[in-house]
C-alpha positions, 0 to 999 in steps of 0.5 A, a space after each residue: 255757580 260753583 264754589 271757590 277752590 283756590 285763590 292765587 295772587 302774583 304781583 298784586 299789592 303786598 304779594 311780589 310773587 305767586 301766593 296761593 291758598 287751596 280751599 279743598 271741597 270749598 272750605 270756609 277760611 279763617 286766617 290770622 295775619 299781622 298788620 302788613 302781612 298781606 292779609 288785607 291784600 288777600 281780601 282786596 284781591 278777591 274783591 277786585 276780581 269779583 267786581 272787575 266784571 262790572 268795569 268797562 275795562 273788566 278791571 284791567 286798570 288795576 294791572 296797567 302801570 300807565 301809558 306812554 304819551 309822546 315818549 313820556 310815561 304817565 303813571 296809572 294812579 289806579 294800578 295796584 301792582 306790587 311796588 317791587 314788580 312795577 318796573 317789570 310790569 312797565 317793561 312788559 317782562 312780567 304780568 301780575 295777576 289774580 286767579 280763582 279756580 272753582 270746584 267745577 274746574 273753571 278758572 278766572 284770571 284778572 291781569 292787564 287784559 282784564 277779567 277773562 276765563 281761561 277755559 270757557 267760563 261765562 262772565 254771567 257766572 261771576 255776576 251771579 256770584 256777586 249777587 249774593 256775596 258780601 264784603 265787610 271790613 272796618 272801612 264799612 263800619 267807619 263809613 257807617 258812622 263817619 258823620 260829624 256831631 253836627 251832621 246828620 248821618 247819610 248812608 248813601 256812600 255806604 250803600 253805593 260802595 258796600 251794598 249796591 254793587 252786590 245787590 240785584 233787586 228782585 225781578 231785575 237783572 241789573 246790579 243797582 250800583 250799575 244802574 246808578 253809574 249808568 244814569 250818572 254817565 248819561 247825565 254827565 254826557 249832557 243828555 237832556 233832563 227832559 229825556 223820557 228814557 233817562 227820567 224813567 231810569 231815575 224813577 225806576 232806580 228810586 223805586 227799586 232802592 226804596 223797595 230794597 230799603 223797605 226790605 232791610 227795615 223789615 229785618 234789621 230790628 230783629 237781627 239787632 235786638 235778638 243777636 247783638 243787644 247787650 243784656 239789660 239794654 232796651 230794644 232799639 228801633 232802626 229805620 232807614 229813610 228813603 222818602 220821596 218829597 211827597 211821602 207823608 212820612 217825610 215831614 221835613 220834606 227832605 230831599 232823599 231821591 236821586 234827581 236830575 232836573 232844574 233847581 232854583 237857586 235864588 233868582 237862578 235856575 240851573 240843571 242839577 244832578 242830586 245824589 241820593 240820600 239815605 237817612 237813619 232813624 233810631 229810637 230807644 224806648 220810643 225816644 228818637 235819638 237825634 244824633 246816633 253817632 254822638 249818643 251811642 258808643 262805638 261798639 253799639 254803632 258797630 253792631 247797628 252797622 252790622 245789623 244793617 249789612 246782614 239785613 241787606 244780604 239775601 236769605 233765600 235762593 242763595 247762589 251756590 258758592 256765595 260767600 261773605 268775606 270779612 276783614 277785621 270788621 270787629 276791631 272796635 268790639 270787645 270780646 263779649 260783643 264779638 262773641 255775639 257776632 261770632 254766634 250770628 255768623 256761625 249759626 245764621 250766615 255760615 249755613 247759607 254762605 261760605 265764610 272767609 274771615 281775616 283778622 290781625 287779632 291773635 286772641 280773636 283768631 284762636 277764640 273763633 278757631 276753638 269755638 269752631 273746633 268744639 261746637 261746629 264742623 271743623 272739617 268744613 274750615 281751613 285755618 292758617 296764618 299769613 306771615 312775612 318772610 323778612 329773610 328774603 328781599 323783597 319781603 314775601 308773605 307766606 301762608 302757613 296752614 294751622 292744621 295741627 292740634 296742640 296735641 299733634 304739635 306736642 307729639 311732633 316736639 316729642 318725636 324731635 326730642 325737643 323736650 323743652 318745647 314739649 313741656 312748654 306746650 304741655 303746660 299751655 294745653 293743660 292750662 287751656 283744658 282746665 280753663 275750659 273744663 272747670 267751673 268758675 268756683 274751681 278757677 277763681 278765689 277771693 283775695 283775703 286782702 282786697 275781697 276781690 276775685 282772683 284766678 287760682 294758680 295751676 296747682 290749685 286748679 289741678 287740685 280741683 280736678 279730682 272733685 270735678 271728675 267725681 261729680 261729672 262721673 269721669 274716671 280720675 285715674 289718668 290724671 292723679 299724677 298730673 300735679 307731680 308732672 307739673 312740679 317735675 318739669 312743667 314749672 321748669 319749662 314755664 320759667 325757662 329753666 333749661 338746667 332742669 333734667 327732662 325725663 323722656 318717660 315722664 314726659 310721655 306719661 304726662 302727654 298721655 294724661 294731658 291728651 286724655 284731659 283734652 278729650 273732655 269737652 265742656 265748651 258747648 252750650 245747649 241752645 235752649 230757653 231758661 225755663 225747662 220742664 220734666 214730666 214723670 209718673 209714679 208707680 200709680 200713674 200719677 203725673 208730676 211736672 217739674 218746672 225749672 229755671 236755669 241760672 246759667 247757660 246749660 253746658 254739654 259734657 262730651 267724653 268717650 263718645 257720649 254726651 250728657 248735661 254737665 253736673 255744674 248747671 245751676 238752676 231753680 225749681 219754680 214749681 211742681 204741678 200734679 193732679 193735686 194742683 200747683 206747688 210753688 217751690 222757688 228753691 235754688 240748686 247748684 246742679 240740675 242733677 241735685 234738683 232732679 234727685 230732690 224732685 224724685 225723692 219727694 214724690 218717690 219717682 224712678 230716677 233717670 239721670 239721662 236728663 237730655 232725654 227727659 228735660 223739655 224746652 217748650 215741648 222739645 226734648 233737649 236730646 233733639 236740640 243737640 
């Protein structure tokens, strides 16, 4: 299967007219959009088209206004036509639609005639793409823990709506949701409960669902505990339950399995269709949590829900072009917990799936965008926003690519002689750079009145830059007049002082300084364990091993095409091992470099300040981990 290259929407939900997003080379997508902008309509357009291949009418119902019966028009309650184009669609003067173009040239269109290929595609291609793709939004999170305090959680509705439509069990060719719908249809069509073929389908469904849940159970705990658990929290054990009545683990003899047959109700015996039930058992420190929805906060419940959903996604034999579409799924998490999910998405999901991330949270958008730009391949991503143009009627969503850096926007403002905007953007970029570059000790101070930590102002941070450059071995010359530039016009723009004169040449020089500052990157952490080691020999061939423990994440400093460990990396020397034995040290240092110098001086060793080349993590040099 190919990868999506273009999405077009015309007359669907929030989009009254043609709306399109190009994804050249099958890029990942990150989009910001305010509530009501059409962001979620984009998510559902993709969802509706992909799922329409399984509908009896191939999804035509979403674009049919209704039917006429005896001269009376009967509206179709399932249609999703934009309200401003409904009458035209009703009069057959306009055909709303959704189109998706793949990088192999195949085009798929969904309209009132259902899903069809415009150029010879086979719908098995869409079915295969569904098999490994996933849609996750806030509704999934809400459904996961929707049970009342007095109820037990039943995840069947979650699985039926969000997981099984995209799940083909190993060794089969049918989506599990389709098999369920097929059985329900036959049961409601009065097929006898004694029909062997029907009962065999039910047996098969229960067996397949049980196996699938067992596979989720093998992965869900490691996903949660290794990626989403808060520091200091106990490990939890998550287990989904789908037991037969006779299973010895089903101690309460609960009814989990899908069932069609006779059930006694008092003196009456009636034929009954019982939907499946999927329970969840959570233990913390070995103690069973009876009502997780009442015991855990929303953030932890969200993390558990995500762990289950990610555990259900395929890890092998991923269909090329498969994607994970995410719409505001993290709104119940604070930024620290969001960062855990972001790390998992970028490190685990993104290498296997295309990511389509949509959010109404501007801070989250810019945070994720900055992480991708500084730590990953931003060339593999498309960034942008969806904004409603309320100057025209009907209001129309527009896609605006966010493909220019802040420096490029500053240069554009300068070229247009918009020096006020130029100064505003320069101050913002200067503040951002200092926030990302400077250690906490340079950015915060103690309030003498309250004894609490408060942020340093921009002047104070700029004043720290010279010392920072000294210890990081960076030429300070380009930044030495930054304080003067800041006083000259950056303060004026920050306070909307439009009466202050703006000097074109000074702004140009300041642009150069801020641009140089933006080229220093200290945001990327080295993925390593806390305990590291260095092995070195003296002139006589005696070998010494230095054991270190990091006190904070190890940051990489990238500048002028080189990478090295940042000077600001607190650590502790645990011990030194030599032919003479082990010597316990247990001494803390403000920098790895300081600790290393102390080590070399003590044993008269040659100093190699390329710590990336000598520091080892479980036998692997750090230079091989970046």
